[in-house]
Structure formats: structure tokens, C-alpha cells
C-alpha positions in Angstrom: 87.8 75.1 100.1 88.3 77.7 102.9 89.1 76.6 106.1 88.3 78.2 109.5 90.5 77.7 112.6 88.8 77.3 115.8 90.1 80.7 116.6 88.6 82.4 113.9 85.1 80.7 114.9 85.3 82.0 118.2 85.9 85.5 117.2 83.3 85.1 114.6 80.8 84.1 117.3 81.4 87.1 119.5 80.9 89.4 116.5 77.5 87.5 116.3 76.2 88.1 120.0 74.6 91.4 119.4 73.0 90.2 116.2 69.2 88.8 115.9 68.8 85.0 115.4 69.3 84.0 111.9 72.4 86.3 111.1 75.7 85.1 110.3 79.1 86.9 109.1 79.3 87.0 105.5 82.7 87.4 103.7 82.5 89.6 100.4 85.6 90.4 98.2 85.7 93.6 96.1 88.8 94.9 94.4 91.1 92.5 96.3 89.7 93.7 99.6 88.0 91.3 102.1 85.0 92.5 104.1 82.9 91.1 106.9 79.4 91.9 107.4 76.3 90.7 109.3 73.8 89.0 106.8 71.2 86.4 106.5 71.9 83.0 104.4 71.1 83.1 100.8 70.7 80.3 97.9 73.6 78.9 97.1 75.8 80.1 100.2 78.7 77.9 101.7 77.9 77.8 105.0 80.1 77.4 108.0 78.5 76.4 111.2 79.9 75.9 114.5 78.2 73.9 117.2 75.1 74.1 115.3 75.0 77.8 114.7 75.4 79.1 111.2 78.5 81.4 111.7 80.0 82.4 108.5 78.5 82.8 105.1 80.2 82.6 101.6 78.8 82.9 98.2 79.8 81.1 95.4 82.0 83.8 93.4 83.9 84.6 96.7 84.4 80.9 97.7 86.3 80.5 94.7 88.6 83.7 95.1 89.3 82.5 98.8 89.8 78.9 98.1 92.7 76.8 99.7 93.1 79.8 102.3 92.7 79.7 106.0 90.8 82.1 107.9 92.5 82.8 111.3 93.1 85.4 113.9 96.4 87.3 113.5 97.9 89.6 115.7 98.4 93.1 114.2 99.6 96.7 115.1 95.7 97.4 115.4 95.0 94.5 117.6 94.0 90.9 116.5 92.4 90.8 113.5 90.7 88.0 111.2 93.0 87.5 108.4 93.3 84.9 105.4 96.4 82.8 105.5 98.0 81.1 102.8 98.9 77.3 103.7 102.3 76.2 104.0 
């Protein structure tokens, strides 16, 4: 199962401030590229909630691809970004 750091949860919640109620951030993976986009919960989703709010949605197929990784905020040349880090 993927893990989400407190810092990543805070970042995700900031992304959702301008979204309507019931919208969370969905992680998708296509051709090895991870994308984050606003979406509604779907049947079969793994839902990560923070303080009672659904924040992150992961479909079953994507959950298998990112299992045993941790979502965190990482400093990059373009600023702080959500990234998956491998466990040590």
C-alpha cells in the first residue's frame, strides 16, 4: 500500500481549496508518468482521507503500480513538487 506523508497531505489539501465539495486529487499513471488531477470518487477507489476529508483517490490498477512507495513533497529545481519516493 502507498503511504502519504503529512507534508503531502497538506499540499494536496491546498490543491483542493478551489475545488467544489466532493472533489479529491486522483493519481493516474500512463506510460510511466504520474499525473495528479481533480476527480470524484469512483467504485473500487482506494481513498485517503485527512481529518475527515477525502483528499487522494487511487484506482485499483494504479494502486498496484505504486504499492510500497511513499508520496511526499520534494524540493526540485522548479520548486516543491509531489513525488513518490522509494522506501529505504
